C-alpha positions, -999 to 999 in steps of 0.1 A, spaced: 230 -40 431 263 -58 433 268 -92 416 298 -115 418 309 -131 385 296 -167 382 312 -197 366 318 -191 329 318 -153 332 350 -135 322 347 -104 344 354 -111 381 350 -76 395 318 -66 413 294 -48 391 272 -18 399 240 -15 379 234 20 365 215 37 338 236 65 324 234 83 290 267 83 271 282 90 238 304 66 218 328 85 197 338 61 169 361 73 142 351 109 148 313 103 148 291 105 179 265 78 187 241 80 216 243 49 239 236 38 274 258 24 302 240 -4 320 266 -14 346 302 -6 356 330 -24 374 365 -14 384 379 -18 349 349 -24 326 315 -12 313 284 -28 299 272 -6 271 241 -6 249 247 8 214 228 2 181 259 1 160 281 -28 148 315 -28 165 341 -56 163 360 -71 192 392 -52 200 378 -20 184 390 10 204 371 43 207 361 70 232 332 67 256 319 99 270 298 91 301 276 121 307 276 115 345 314 112 347 342 118 321 356 105 288 373 71 287 393 53 260 378 18 258 382 -14 239 355 -39 229 361 -71 249 329 -89 236 300 -80 214 264 -92 214 247 -63 196 233 -41 209 253 -50 241 290 -46 244 315 -54 272 342 -28 273 376 -26 289 387 8 302 420 17 287 426 54 297 406 78 317 407 103 346 393 78 372 402 42 360 383 28 390 350 36 374 329 16 398 345 32 428 338 66 414 302 56 406 298 44 442 308 79 455 284 98 433 255 74 438 231 59 412 215 84 389 189 75 363 171 95 337 
């Protein structure tokens, strides 16, 4: 399902709803999390851990690869992440190619 950003939303890229298992690697520790949607340069993640805005860490998306990310906004347990570094920075395009996969 693709959704255009509406008035008041910061992310303007189309979003692709997914349900992917992932691992947040924060300061050398691994935390299970889920990716709920992706866009060209961002991710919506669900994680039961407190992270501050601008915090940078690694996100290992089991369906794809590992990405360096930064917290753009936090409303625990949900976090909006900006992709900083990764093999395929156009994450939504890559997700489109492999299709939706859920647990």
